[in-house]
C-alpha angles and dihedrals in degrees: 000000000000124000090257091050091049091051090048092050090052091049088052092052091047091051093049092049091048092047092049093048091050091049090050090052091048091051091049089055086064094042094254138119116242089252092053091049092048090051091052088049091054089050092054086079093057139287120318136194117245089250093051090051091051091053095045093046092043093229140116118281089239090060090052090050090053092047093047092047092054092046092045090052088058092048093246097119137021129213119212133169113264108254092226098043116022091196089069121077118214121205123209133178117249126220088259089050089053090053092050091046088052090052089053091049092049091049093047099084097149098100096045092044092052096041088049088062090066131076118241090258092051089049091055091047093049090047091055094046093047089049090051096048092043092050092245100104114154 
C-alpha cells in the first residue's frame, strides 16, 4: 500500500468506529443494544425466520435466539410458526417495536450530521465513490 492508501484505510476505520459508536448511543437512547436495534431494523422490511436473521446479521443462531427472546419479552417482536413449515419460527416487529425503532432512527443523527457537512456536489461525489468501493456503482 502507498502512503495515501494507508492514510485512507485509517480514515475508513476511524469513520466505521465513529459510526458504530454513534449507532450504539442511539440504540441506548431507546434502551437497546446496537445488536437489538439492528435486528429491529432488519425486521422493518418484513418478517424473517430465525435462520434468515442469523445470516443477515452475520451471527450465530444462538445469538439471534437470545436477541429475539429479549426483544419479545419487551413486546417489540413476536415469534410465530411459519405457515408453510411449522418447524420454522418467523419473527416480526410489533407496533411497539416500530415505535422503538423509530426512536433509534431519530436518535441516530450521525449520517445526516456528517452528510450535512458536505456540499451537494461533494455528496454526489461521495455517493459515487462509496458506490464504487462497495461494488454498487451505478
